[in-house]
C-alpha positions as CSV (number, residue, x, y, z in Angstrom):
1,M,0.0,0.0,0.0
2,I,2.8,2.5,1.0
3,D,4.9,1.5,-2.1
4,R,2.0,2.6,-4.3
5,Y,2.1,6.1,-2.8
6,I,5.9,6.2,-3.2
7,V,5.6,5.3,-6.8
8,A,2.9,8.0,-7.3
9,A,5.1,10.6,-5.6
10,A,8.0,9.7,-7.9
11,I,5.9,9.9,-11.0
12,A,4.6,13.3,-9.9
13,I,8.2,14.6,-9.4
14,F,9.3,13.1,-12.7
15,T,6.3,14.6,-14.5
16,V,6.9,18.1,-13.2
17,A,10.6,17.9,-14.0
18,I,10.0,16.5,-17.6
19,S,7.3,19.2,-18.2
20,Y,9.8,21.9,-17.2
21,I,12.6,20.5,-19.4
22,V,10.3,20.0,-22.5
23,N,8.7,23.4,-22.2
24,F,11.8,25.6,-21.6
25,F,14.7,23.6,-23.0
26,F,13.3,21.9,-26.1
27,K,10.3,24.1,-27.0
28,L,11.5,27.5,-26.0
29,N,15.2,26.7,-26.5
30,Y,16.3,28.2,-23.2
31,T,19.7,27.4,-21.9
32,I,20.9,26.7,-18.4
33,S,21.1,30.0,-16.6
34,N,23.9,31.2,-14.3
35,D,21.5,33.7,-12.5
36,P,20.6,32.5,-9.0
37,A,17.3,34.3,-9.2
38,V,16.3,32.1,-12.1
39,W,17.2,29.0,-10.1
40,G,15.0,30.4,-7.3
41,Q,12.1,30.6,-9.8
42,L,12.8,27.0,-10.6
43,G,12.4,26.1,-6.9
44,D,9.2,28.1,-6.7
45,Y,7.9,26.2,-9.8
46,F,8.7,22.8,-8.3
47,G,7.4,23.8,-4.9
48,G,4.2,25.3,-6.2
49,L,3.3,22.2,-8.1
50,L,4.6,19.4,-5.9
51,N,3.9,20.7,-2.4
52,P,0.1,20.4,-2.6
53,T,0.4,16.9,-4.2
54,L,3.0,15.6,-1.7
55,S,1.1,17.2,1.2
56,F,-2.1,15.5,0.2
57,M,-0.3,12.1,-0.1
58,S,1.2,12.7,3.4
59,L,-2.2,13.5,4.8
60,V,-3.7,10.3,3.2
61,L,-0.9,8.2,4.6
62,L,-1.3,9.8,8.1
63,I,-5.1,9.0,8.0
64,K,-4.3,5.4,7.0
65,S,-1.7,5.1,9.7
66,L,-4.2,6.3,12.3
67,R,-6.8,3.9,11.0
68,L,-4.3,1.0,11.2
69,Q,-3.3,2.1,14.7
70,N,-7.0,2.2,15.7
71,E,-7.6,-1.3,14.3
72,A,-4.5,-2.6,16.2
73,N,-5.8,-0.9,19.4
74,E,-9.3,-2.4,18.9
75,S,-7.7,-5.9,18.4
76,L,-5.7,-5.4,21.6
77,R,-8.9,-4.4,23.4
78,R,-10.7,-7.5,22.2
79,E,-7.8,-9.7,23.2
80,L,-7.7,-8.1,26.7
81,K,-11.5,-8.6,27.0
82,N,-11.2,-12.2,25.9
83,S,-8.4,-12.8,28.4
84,E,-10.5,-11.2,31.1
85,K,-13.4,-13.4,30.2
86,T,-11.2,-16.5,30.2
87,E,-9.9,-15.7,33.6
88,K,-13.5,-15.2,34.9
89,I,-14.5,-18.5,33.4
90,R,-11.5,-20.3,35.0
91,S,-12.3,-18.8,38.4
92,F,-16.0,-19.5,38.1
93,E,-15.5,-23.2,37.0
94,T,-13.3,-23.9,40.0
95,L,-16.1,-22.8,42.3
96,F,-18.7,-24.5,40.1
97,F,-17.1,-28.0,40.2
98,N,-16.3,-27.6,43.9
99,M,-20.0,-27.0,44.5
100,I,-21.0,-30.0,42.4
101,N,-18.7,-32.2,44.5
102,S,-20.2,-30.7,47.7
103,Q,-23.7,-31.5,46.3
104,K,-22.6,-35.1,45.6
105,S,-21.3,-35.5,49.2
106,S,-24.6,-34.2,50.6
107,F,-26.6,-36.6,48.5
108,D,-24.4,-39.6,49.7
109,S,-25.7,-38.9,53.2
110,F,-29.3,-38.5,52.2
111,K,-31.5,-41.1,54.0
112,I,-35.1,-41.8,54.9
113,E,-36.5,-44.1,57.6
114,V,-38.1,-47.3,56.5
115,N,-41.5,-47.9,58.0
116,T,-40.8,-51.2,59.7
117,K,-41.3,-52.6,63.1
118,A,-37.6,-52.2,63.9
119,P,-36.7,-48.6,64.8
120,D,-34.0,-46.5,63.1
121,V,-33.9,-48.5,59.9
122,F,-32.8,-46.2,57.1
123,I,-32.2,-46.5,53.4
124,Y,-29.7,-44.1,51.7
125,G,-29.1,-42.3,48.4
126,I,-30.4,-44.0,45.3
127,E,-32.5,-46.5,47.2
128,A,-34.1,-43.7,49.2
129,V,-35.1,-41.8,46.0
130,I,-36.6,-45.0,44.5
131,K,-38.6,-45.6,47.7
132,I,-39.9,-42.0,47.6
133,E,-40.9,-42.4,43.9
134,D,-42.7,-45.7,44.7
135,E,-44.6,-44.0,47.5
136,I,-45.6,-41.1,45.3
137,K,-46.8,-43.4,42.6
138,E,-48.9,-45.3,45.1
139,L,-50.4,-42.1,46.5
140,R,-51.3,-41.0,43.0
141,Q,-53.0,-44.4,42.3
142,Q,-55.0,-43.7,45.4
143,C,-56.0,-40.3,43.8
144,Q,-54.2,-38.3,46.4
145,D,-53.7,-34.6,45.5
146,D,-50.5,-32.5,45.6
147,K,-51.1,-31.3,49.1
148,L,-51.1,-34.8,50.6
149,I,-48.0,-35.7,48.6
150,S,-46.3,-32.6,49.9
151,K,-47.2,-33.6,53.4
152,F,-45.8,-37.0,52.8
153,L,-42.5,-35.5,51.7
154,E,-42.4,-33.2,54.7
155,D,-43.1,-36.2,57.0
156,I,-40.2,-38.2,55.7
157,D,-37.9,-35.2,55.6
158,L,-37.7,-34.5,59.3
159,N,-34.0,-33.3,59.0
160,D,-34.8,-31.1,56.0
161,Q,-32.5,-33.1,53.7
162,I,-34.7,-32.6,50.6
163,F,-34.8,-28.9,51.3
164,S,-31.0,-28.8,51.7
165,L,-30.3,-30.7,48.5
166,T,-32.8,-28.6,46.6
167,R,-31.3,-25.4,48.0
168,C,-27.8,-26.6,47.1
169,F,-28.9,-27.2,43.5
170,Y,-30.7,-23.9,43.4
171,I,-27.6,-22.0,44.6
172,I,-25.5,-23.5,41.8
173,V,-28.2,-22.6,39.2
174,R,-28.4,-19.1,40.6
175,M,-24.7,-18.7,40.6
176,I,-24.6,-19.7,36.9
177,T,-27.4,-17.2,36.1
178,E,-25.8,-14.3,37.9
179,K,-22.1,-14.8,37.4
180,L,-22.5,-15.5,33.7
181,S,-25.0,-12.7,33.1
182,D,-25.0,-10.5,30.0
183,D,-23.9,-7.6,32.2
184,N,-20.7,-9.6,33.0
185,G,-19.9,-10.1,29.4
186,F,-21.3,-13.6,28.9
187,S,-24.1,-14.9,26.7
188,E,-27.2,-17.1,27.0
189,E,-25.2,-19.9,25.4
190,D,-22.5,-19.6,28.1
191,R,-25.2,-20.0,30.8
192,K,-26.9,-22.9,29.0
193,S,-23.7,-24.8,28.5
194,H,-22.9,-24.6,32.2
195,L,-26.5,-25.5,33.2
196,L,-26.3,-28.5,30.9
197,A,-23.0,-29.4,32.6
198,L,-24.7,-29.2,36.0
199,V,-27.5,-31.5,34.9
200,N,-25.1,-34.0,33.3
201,F,-22.7,-34.0,36.4
202,T,-25.6,-34.3,38.9
203,D,-26.4,-37.9,39.9
204,F,-29.6,-38.9,38.1
205,S,-31.3,-40.0,41.3
206,L,-30.6,-36.7,42.9
207,L,-31.9,-35.0,39.7
208,R,-35.1,-36.9,40.0
209,L,-35.4,-35.9,43.7
210,I,-34.9,-32.2,42.6
211,M,-37.7,-32.6,40.0
212,I,-40.0,-34.1,42.7
213,S,-39.2,-31.2,45.0
214,M,-39.9,-28.7,42.3
215,Q,-43.2,-30.3,41.5
216,F,-44.6,-30.6,45.1
217,M,-42.6,-28.4,47.5
218,K,-43.1,-24.6,47.9
219,Y,-39.6,-23.4,48.7
220,Q,-38.0,-20.2,47.6
221,S,-35.5,-22.4,45.8
222,T,-38.2,-24.4,43.9
223,E,-40.0,-21.2,42.9
224,Y,-36.7,-19.8,41.5
225,L,-36.0,-23.0,39.6
226,R,-39.5,-23.2,38.1
227,N,-39.2,-19.6,36.9
228,N,-35.7,-19.7,35.5
229,N,-36.0,-19.6,31.7
230,D,-32.5,-20.8,30.9
231,F,-32.8,-23.7,33.3
232,N,-36.2,-24.7,31.9
233,A,-34.8,-24.5,28.4
234,V,-32.0,-27.0,29.4
235,L,-34.6,-29.3,31.0
236,D,-36.5,-29.3,27.7
237,E,-33.3,-30.0,25.8
238,V,-32.5,-33.1,27.9
239,S,-36.2,-34.2,28.0
240,L,-36.6,-33.7,31.8
241,S,-39.7,-32.4,33.5
242,Y,-40.8,-31.4,37.0
243,S,-44.3,-32.6,36.3
244,L,-43.6,-36.3,36.5
245,Y,-46.6,-37.3,38.7
């Protein structure tokens, strides 16, 4: 690009010089003068013709240089912004996976008491969730409404374990929604990808327990989850529902 302007400047200088020589030396048969004043007039001639042209080219090159500098600065700003976003993601994901591990540990200790003659007989984790699901199915077969099912869940959750597990899951969803918000430089796709990761990394039995809690329990956490558009979009994507019964 710059070479083209150098060539144009050289052509302009050459054209002015050739025009002078052809007009005064060949056409008018003038000879080379020994008068300094005449040489001064020659300088005025060259300066008068070339200065505007060369000044214009210099201005064009300056504008192009400023434009290139601005593009370089914009590229640098984008790189800094991407670097800042990457650092935010790295910091967020450390907390994100720590909370998923904490959620798993909480679920491992989840238990309900089996209704037998022997006292203090408990079942844990996956078996406990299956037992709850079987009980809800039986209640539905008896045409019991949501209120009675909610009461059943409250009765078996004397230590608020379902509430705690639901709240832990809700905190992670809320953290994704707020930390990866548009205002913080993230997009809807960023939020959905992490919500999908949360669903995939959550034990399926725990996920079913969360869906049961969302359907029947009236916690602040369940209200938030039911009204979170991004989370509901991910549930639709993986074909999950909190209206199972």
